[in-house]
Kinemage of the C-alpha trace (Angstrom):
@kinemage 1
@onewidth
@group {chain A} dominant
@subgroup {mainchain}
@vectorlist {calphas} color= white
{ca unk a 1} P -33.104 -18.001 8.168
{ca unk a 2} L -34.061 -14.345 7.511
{ca unk a 3} L -31.515 -11.927 8.950
{ca unk a 4} L -31.682 -8.107 9.090
{ca unk a 5} L -29.133 -6.302 6.939
{ca unk a 6} L -26.760 -3.942 8.771
{ca unk a 7} L -24.410 -1.188 7.579
{ca unk a 8} L -21.652 1.024 9.003
{ca unk a 9} L -23.737 4.177 8.596
{ca unk a 10} L -23.940 4.432 12.415
{ca unk a 11} L -20.180 5.172 12.607
{ca unk a 12} L -20.450 7.946 10.014
{ca unk a 13} L -23.362 9.492 11.929
{ca unk a 14} L -21.661 9.387 15.367
{ca unk a 15} L -20.014 12.822 15.242
{ca unk a 16} L -18.435 12.505 18.708
{ca unk a 17} L -16.147 9.595 17.653
{ca unk a 18} L -12.425 10.355 17.950
{ca unk a 19} L -10.835 6.865 17.789
{ca unk a 20} L -11.985 3.984 15.527
{ca unk a 21} L -10.133 0.649 15.793
{ca unk a 22} L -10.509 -1.965 13.036
{ca unk a 23} L -9.250 -5.441 13.933
{ca unk a 24} L -9.634 -9.194 13.605
{ca unk a 25} L -7.858 -12.380 12.545
{ca unk a 26} L -5.053 -12.151 9.956
{ca unk a 27} L -6.147 -12.300 6.304
{ca unk a 28} L -9.812 -11.324 6.717
{ca unk a 29} L -9.538 -7.929 4.981
{ca unk a 30} L -8.943 -5.526 7.909
{ca unk a 31} L -6.823 -3.110 5.872
{ca unk a 32} L -9.365 -2.900 3.037
{ca unk a 33} L -12.155 -2.268 5.552
{ca unk a 34} L -10.214 0.328 7.575
{ca unk a 35} L -9.105 2.108 4.356
{ca unk a 36} L -12.685 2.345 3.067
{ca unk a 37} L -13.977 3.400 6.490
{ca unk a 38} L -11.406 6.209 6.615
{ca unk a 39} L -12.435 7.320 3.085
{ca unk a 40} L -16.120 7.383 4.079
{ca unk a 41} L -15.302 9.314 7.274
{ca unk a 42} L -13.312 11.814 5.176
{ca unk a 43} L -16.555 12.599 3.300
{ca unk a 44} L -18.324 13.679 6.523
{ca unk a 45} L -15.453 14.892 8.778
{ca unk a 46} L -13.045 17.863 8.439
{ca unk a 47} L -9.884 15.718 8.719
{ca unk a 48} L -9.144 11.995 9.101
{ca unk a 49} L -5.923 10.121 9.932
{ca unk a 50} L -5.567 6.380 9.321
{ca unk a 51} L -2.715 4.686 11.195
{ca unk a 52} L -1.458 1.172 10.494
{ca unk a 53} L -0.057 -0.523 13.623
{ca unk a 54} L 0.348 -3.838 11.766
{ca unk a 55} L 4.064 -4.629 11.190
{ca unk a 56} L 3.069 -6.080 7.767
{ca unk a 57} L 1.914 -2.571 6.707
{ca unk a 58} L -0.613 -3.308 3.951
{ca unk a 59} L -1.903 0.274 3.964
{ca unk a 60} L 0.580 1.280 1.256
{ca unk a 61} L -0.636 -1.658 -0.872
{ca unk a 62} L -4.312 -0.806 -0.337
{ca unk a 63} L -3.904 2.824 -1.478
{ca unk a 64} L -1.036 1.987 -3.901
{ca unk a 65} L 0.990 4.765 -2.299
{ca unk a 66} L 4.060 4.653 -0.046
{ca unk a 67} L 3.463 5.753 3.574
{ca unk a 68} L 5.936 6.288 6.449
{ca unk a 69} L 5.757 7.088 10.174
{ca unk a 70} L 5.015 10.725 9.232
{ca unk a 71} L 1.376 11.438 8.197
{ca unk a 72} L 1.043 11.867 4.415
{ca unk a 73} L -1.912 13.111 2.376
{ca unk a 74} L -3.630 10.264 0.497
{ca unk a 75} L -3.683 10.878 -3.264
{ca unk a 76} L -7.044 12.204 -4.448
{ca unk a 77} L -8.002 13.632 -1.027
{ca unk a 78} L -7.590 16.989 0.724
{ca unk a 79} L -8.441 15.815 4.266
{ca unk a 80} L -7.393 12.141 4.506
{ca unk a 81} L -3.913 11.363 5.865
{ca unk a 82} L -2.160 8.020 6.426
{ca unk a 83} L 0.865 6.808 8.396
{ca unk a 84} L 2.456 3.427 9.157
{ca unk a 85} L 4.088 2.831 12.535
{ca unk a 86} L 5.529 -0.257 14.173
{ca unk a 87} L 4.330 -0.420 17.808
{ca unk a 88} L 7.567 -2.248 18.672
{ca unk a 89} L 9.883 0.505 17.448
{ca unk a 90} L 13.622 0.185 17.642
{ca unk a 91} L 15.181 1.816 20.697
{ca unk a 92} L 17.121 4.118 18.360
{ca unk a 93} L 13.838 5.712 17.280
{ca unk a 94} L 12.817 6.850 20.758
{ca unk a 95} L 16.033 6.892 22.781
{ca unk a 96} L 19.730 7.556 22.613
{ca unk a 97} L 22.643 5.980 24.420
{ca unk a 98} L 23.182 8.645 27.044
{ca unk a 99} L 21.803 9.432 30.474
{ca unk a 100} L 18.085 9.196 31.214
{ca unk a 101} L 17.041 7.808 27.821
{ca unk a 102} L 19.435 4.907 28.276
{ca unk a 103} L 18.019 3.766 31.613
{ca unk a 104} L 14.427 4.166 30.363
{ca unk a 105} L 15.416 1.992 27.390
{ca unk a 106} L 17.015 -0.617 29.652
{ca unk a 107} L 13.970 -0.620 31.921
{ca unk a 108} L 11.662 -1.093 28.935
{ca unk a 109} L 13.732 -4.070 27.782
{ca unk a 110} L 13.633 -5.623 31.256
{ca unk a 111} L 9.830 -5.794 31.464
{ca unk a 112} L 7.916 -7.606 28.680
{ca unk a 113} L 5.404 -5.362 26.930
{ca unk a 114} L 6.705 -2.056 28.285
{ca unk a 115} L 8.688 -1.258 25.120
{ca unk a 116} L 5.499 -1.513 23.031
{ca unk a 117} L 3.534 0.417 25.661
{ca unk a 118} L 6.019 3.273 25.770
{ca unk a 119} L 6.502 3.574 22.008
{ca unk a 120} L 2.725 3.435 21.535
{ca unk a 121} L 2.382 6.166 24.170
{ca unk a 122} L 4.966 8.268 22.291
{ca unk a 123} L 2.941 7.824 19.088
{ca unk a 124} L -0.343 8.728 20.823
{ca unk a 125} L 1.292 11.810 22.336
{ca unk a 126} L 2.382 12.831 18.817
{ca unk a 127} L -1.081 12.130 17.376
{ca unk a 128} L -2.771 14.176 20.119
{ca unk a 129} L -0.762 17.246 19.146
{ca unk a 130} L -2.159 16.954 15.586
{ca unk a 131} L -5.563 18.376 14.769
{ca unk a 132} L -7.505 15.419 13.305
{ca unk a 133} L -11.236 15.097 13.916
{ca unk a 134} L -11.088 11.274 13.867
{ca unk a 135} L -8.291 8.677 13.867
{ca unk a 136} L -8.745 5.192 12.379
{ca unk a 137} L -6.419 2.375 13.511
{ca unk a 138} L -5.715 -0.459 11.090
{ca unk a 139} L -4.534 -2.884 13.774
{ca unk a 140} L -2.328 -5.978 13.736
{ca unk a 141} L -3.918 -9.470 13.975
{ca unk a 142} L -5.975 -10.088 17.123
{ca unk a 143} L -3.200 -11.291 19.493
{ca unk a 144} L -1.014 -8.217 18.878
{ca unk a 145} L -4.000 -5.883 19.185
{ca unk a 146} L -5.027 -7.341 22.531
{ca unk a 147} L -1.458 -6.973 23.793
{ca unk a 148} L -1.485 -3.333 22.704
{ca unk a 149} L -4.713 -2.721 24.632
{ca unk a 150} L -2.958 -4.034 27.743
{ca unk a 151} L -0.241 -1.361 27.611
{ca unk a 152} L -1.560 0.767 30.548
{ca unk a 153} L -1.257 -2.295 32.811
{ca unk a 154} L 2.227 -3.051 31.415
{ca unk a 155} L 3.447 0.449 32.255
{ca unk a 156} L 1.890 0.310 35.729
{ca unk a 157} L 3.807 -2.939 36.242
{ca unk a 158} L 7.015 -1.224 35.108
{ca unk a 159} L 6.500 1.644 37.519
{ca unk a 160} L 5.775 -0.761 40.393
{ca unk a 161} L 8.982 -2.671 39.603
{ca unk a 162} L 10.997 0.545 39.472
{ca unk a 163} L 9.521 1.714 42.797
{ca unk a 164} L 10.387 -1.597 44.451
{ca unk a 165} L 13.984 -1.263 43.183
{ca unk a 166} L 14.120 2.320 44.446
{ca unk a 167} L 12.838 1.296 47.896
{ca unk a 168} L 15.218 -1.659 48.070
{ca unk a 169} L 18.410 0.159 47.056
{ca unk a 170} L 17.654 3.638 48.439
{ca unk a 171} L 19.958 6.293 46.982
{ca unk a 172} L 22.393 3.783 45.449
{ca unk a 173} L 21.315 4.725 41.892
{ca unk a 174} L 21.862 8.448 42.546
{ca unk a 175} L 25.281 7.812 44.115
{ca unk a 176} L 26.322 5.567 41.199
{ca unk a 177} L 25.153 8.140 38.621
{ca unk a 178} L 27.086 10.964 40.339
{ca unk a 179} L 30.167 8.731 40.667
{ca unk a 180} L 30.014 8.038 36.909
{ca unk a 181} L 29.599 11.731 36.153
{ca unk a 182} L 25.989 11.626 34.856
{ca unk a 183} L 24.740 14.223 37.348
{ca unk a 184} L 21.153 14.663 38.535
{ca unk a 185} L 19.660 13.897 35.085
{ca unk a 186} L 20.230 10.213 35.826
{ca unk a 187} L 18.704 10.175 39.333
{ca unk a 188} L 15.832 7.845 40.209
{ca unk a 189} L 13.567 10.897 40.586
{ca unk a 190} L 14.304 11.968 36.990
{ca unk a 191} L 13.651 8.458 35.644
{ca unk a 192} L 10.496 8.172 37.732
{ca unk a 193} L 9.349 11.577 36.476
{ca unk a 194} L 9.830 10.463 32.876
{ca unk a 195} L 7.864 7.256 33.450
{ca unk a 196} L 5.089 9.040 35.345
{ca unk a 197} L 4.818 11.584 32.511
{ca unk a 198} L 4.360 8.679 30.106
{ca unk a 199} L 1.792 7.125 32.447
{ca unk a 200} L -0.215 10.378 32.481
{ca unk a 201} L -0.481 10.326 28.675
{ca unk a 202} L -1.483 6.675 28.732
{ca unk a 203} L -4.098 7.184 31.446
{ca unk a 204} L -5.602 10.110 29.556
{ca unk a 205} L -5.817 8.117 26.299
{ca unk a 206} L -7.021 5.025 28.145
{ca unk a 207} L -9.852 7.079 29.619
{ca unk a 208} L -10.830 8.175 26.096
{ca unk a 209} L -10.618 4.580 24.816
{ca unk a 210} L -13.140 3.516 27.482
{ca unk a 211} L -15.616 6.251 26.510
{ca unk a 212} L -18.130 4.834 23.953
{ca unk a 213} L -18.861 8.379 22.735
{ca unk a 214} L -15.198 8.778 21.706
{ca unk a 215} L -14.030 5.252 20.816
{ca unk a 216} L -15.368 2.159 19.074
{ca unk a 217} L -13.875 -1.089 17.784
{ca unk a 218} L -15.014 -2.625 14.471
{ca unk a 219} L -14.441 -6.407 14.308
{ca unk a 220} L -13.709 -7.832 10.843
{ca unk a 221} L -14.126 -11.556 10.150
{ca unk a 222} L -15.029 -14.122 7.492
{ca unk a 223} L -17.788 -16.772 7.768
{ca unk a 224} L -15.573 -19.662 8.927
{ca unk a 225} L -15.122 -21.444 12.268
{ca unk a 226} L -11.682 -20.072 13.234
{ca unk a 227} L -12.705 -16.509 12.423
{ca unk a 228} L -15.930 -16.877 14.437
{ca unk a 229} L -13.901 -18.206 17.388
{ca unk a 230} L -11.353 -15.373 17.113
{ca unk a 231} L -14.111 -12.740 16.902
{ca unk a 232} L -15.777 -14.142 20.044
{ca unk a 233} L -12.422 -13.959 21.857
{ca unk a 234} L -11.877 -10.383 20.646
{ca unk a 235} L -15.373 -9.210 21.661
{ca unk a 236} L -14.954 -10.728 25.147
{ca unk a 237} L -11.513 -9.116 25.606
{ca unk a 238} L -12.840 -5.728 24.444
{ca unk a 239} L -15.651 -6.013 27.005
{ca unk a 240} L -13.009 -6.799 29.665
{ca unk a 241} L -11.057 -3.665 28.673
{ca unk a 242} L -14.365 -1.694 28.649
{ca unk a 243} L -13.908 -0.731 24.982
{ca unk a 244} L -17.109 -0.241 22.975
{ca unk a 245} L -17.789 -2.635 20.109
{ca unk a 246} L -21.113 -2.803 18.287
{ca unk a 247} L -20.118 -3.358 14.646
{ca unk a 248} L -19.055 -6.594 12.952
{ca unk a 249} L -18.070 -6.844 9.288
{ca unk a 250} L -18.427 -10.322 7.751
{ca unk a 251} L -16.215 -10.196 4.669
{ca unk a 252} L -15.842 -12.517 1.643
{ca unk a 253} L -19.478 -13.708 1.705
{ca unk a 254} L -20.922 -15.867 -1.092
{ca unk a 255} L -24.578 -14.846 -1.144
{ca unk a 256} L -27.005 -17.772 -1.129
{ca unk a 257} L -29.545 -16.203 -3.481
{ca unk a 258} L -26.854 -15.440 -6.072
{ca unk a 259} L -27.115 -17.269 -9.398
{ca unk a 260} L -24.319 -19.855 -9.043
{ca unk a 261} L -23.990 -23.208 -10.828
{ca unk a 262} L -20.641 -24.415 -9.388
{ca unk a 263} L -21.002 -27.342 -6.951
{ca unk a 264} L -17.936 -26.145 -5.027
{ca unk a 265} L -19.353 -22.634 -4.587
{ca unk a 266} L -22.735 -24.042 -3.561
{ca unk a 267} L -21.021 -26.183 -0.889
{ca unk a 268} L -19.082 -23.129 0.345
{ca unk a 269} L -22.298 -21.094 0.473
{ca unk a 270} L -23.959 -23.733 2.639
{ca unk a 271} L -20.963 -23.821 5.015
{ca unk a 272} L -20.785 -20.017 5.191
{ca unk a 273} L -24.500 -19.685 5.904
{ca unk a 274} L -24.130 -21.953 8.945
{ca unk a 275} L -21.546 -19.590 10.473
{ca unk a 276} L -23.412 -16.423 9.394
{ca unk a 277} L -26.473 -17.721 11.283
{ca unk a 278} L -24.243 -18.265 14.340
{ca unk a 279} L -22.910 -14.690 14.090
{ca unk a 280} L -26.465 -13.303 14.096
{ca unk a 281} L -27.407 -15.551 17.009
{ca unk a 282} L -24.347 -14.577 19.123
{ca unk a 283} L -24.378 -10.862 18.258
{ca unk a 284} L -28.056 -9.997 17.891
{ca unk a 285} L -27.420 -6.530 19.381
{ca unk a 286} L -24.565 -5.710 16.932
{ca unk a 287} L -24.696 -4.016 13.532
{ca unk a 288} L -23.585 -6.817 11.196
{ca unk a 289} L -22.454 -5.774 7.717
{ca unk a 290} L -21.982 -8.483 5.072
{ca unk a 291} L -19.551 -7.805 2.219
{ca unk a 292} L -19.368 -9.939 -0.952
{ca unk a 293} L -16.425 -12.073 -2.078
{ca unk a 294} L -15.067 -10.459 -5.245
{ca unk a 295} L -13.246 -12.108 -8.162
{ca unk a 296} L -10.476 -9.479 -7.907
{ca unk a 297} L -8.442 -7.671 -5.215
{ca unk a 298} L -9.609 -4.293 -3.951
{ca unk a 299} L -6.533 -2.079 -4.325
{ca unk a 300} L -6.195 1.546 -5.326
{ca unk a 301} L -8.421 4.510 -4.444
{ca unk a 302} L -10.891 3.909 -7.304
{ca unk a 303} L -11.432 0.222 -6.456
{ca unk a 304} L -11.823 1.115 -2.755
{ca unk a 305} L -14.331 3.824 -3.663
{ca unk a 306} L -16.393 1.420 -5.812
{ca unk a 307} L -16.479 -1.183 -3.015
{ca unk a 308} L -17.356 1.436 -0.362
{ca unk a 309} L -21.064 1.526 -1.402
{ca unk a 310} L -21.545 -1.854 0.337
{ca unk a 311} L -20.547 -0.248 3.679
{ca unk a 312} L -23.542 2.102 3.685
{ca unk a 313} L -26.084 0.125 1.606
{ca unk a 314} L -26.648 -3.642 2.074
{ca unk a 315} L -25.235 -5.705 -0.819
{ca unk a 316} L -27.762 -7.089 -3.305
{ca unk a 317} L -26.678 -9.732 -5.858
{ca unk a 318} L -26.855 -8.551 -9.472
{ca unk a 319} L -28.882 -11.648 -10.371
{ca unk a 320} L -31.214 -13.507 -8.012
{ca unk a 321} L -31.707 -17.233 -8.407
{ca unk a 322} L -35.075 -18.030 -10.056
{ca unk a 323} L -35.670 -14.477 -11.340
{ca unk a 324} L -36.603 -13.746 -14.986
{ca unk a 325} L -33.256 -11.963 -15.509
{ca unk a 326} L -31.300 -14.955 -14.148
{ca unk a 327} L -33.203 -17.398 -16.404
{ca unk a 328} L -32.622 -15.128 -19.414
{ca unk a 329} L -28.895 -15.013 -18.689
{ca unk a 330} L -28.746 -18.814 -18.301
{ca unk a 331} L -30.556 -19.262 -21.657
{ca unk a 332} L -28.100 -16.833 -23.310
{ca unk a 333} L -25.116 -18.718 -21.818
{ca unk a 334} L -26.530 -22.088 -22.959
{ca unk a 335} L -26.976 -20.691 -26.500
{ca unk a 336} L -23.342 -19.554 -26.524
{ca unk a 337} L -22.211 -23.009 -25.296
{ca unk a 338} L -24.403 -24.694 -27.956
{ca unk a 339} L -22.938 -22.498 -30.719
{ca unk a 340} L -19.396 -23.247 -29.533
{ca unk a 341} L -20.143 -27.011 -29.472
{ca unk a 342} L -21.662 -26.862 -32.997
{ca unk a 343} L -18.574 -25.013 -34.320
{ca unk a 344} L -16.320 -27.636 -32.721
{ca unk a 345} L -18.390 -30.431 -34.311
{ca unk a 346} L -18.163 -28.780 -37.759
{ca unk a 347} L -14.365 -28.581 -37.437
{ca unk a 348} L -14.183 -32.299 -36.582
{ca unk a 349} L -16.395 -33.206 -39.573
{ca unk a 350} L -14.277 -31.120 -41.955
{ca unk a 351} L -11.116 -32.735 -40.586
{ca unk a 352} L -12.544 -36.219 -41.252
{ca unk a 353} L -13.523 -35.332 -44.868
{ca unk a 354} L -9.971 -34.120 -45.614
{ca unk a 355} L -8.528 -37.315 -44.192
């Protein structure tokens, strides 16, 4: 089946983009893809920030450089910055034990998902104060990412719960706070104000996330059943959240026209091709970029830079099956094998004569 070759050039050319999410199933190469995408964007944009929201934090491994929750310049670049944050930060990072912060912390613990929503909102508020032309998110595996995209709803739920408590107990919270000596800082109006301030940030960012001119989501997968299933789930959820997605990266591909003799690799190629055909059938309106399976890991800026050419130009195997070059290489390999076998035979003959 002939399939058109896609690239990620469209992302580099879309100058209005502010947020680029890269996500997919665990172990498909999201960090490598997001790292390379951020490097390519750095070549066409004034300043780029890549943020890892995956608790595993492979960004430091990809660039072979230690990153923290404070943006750091990536070695070898003047306009590419990286930071690693855990969406589920410890309460100590965003609160203290006194007054208003304490009740906000307790409220966030009482409602599942609100702690992640609020810490993510804090991070987005911080990021918005920084002057980056585009921000790339290296996200956690699919389930965590989808939960993160639900954070506006989680905070709305928290506010609704707080309002119901306020209506039910009237001024009891204010009276209790004054009795304990906390003063007006601990009143329900102060807590509500803090939460509503957080909601405003979230609503503003959420509005940007739903704007296809400002935000897009790149799905990364491999040509196997579970990854196909997970990608379909992710694409459907993104559509539900009204987040644009029109790029799919199929990583670790064994190309069918590549000169391969191994029976195992040939069997894997056949299996992969079945799922690649399904990807093209399901996502005929997407840009689908196929990346080759390499014999080595892609780590370090130089290795990432070498691999980046396949993001903007479709991969072509070095040797095509049935070509003159491939036949010449096979003849050369057979000659080497024949010479090695003849040398081995000579050694055996000499050993017999000595005996």
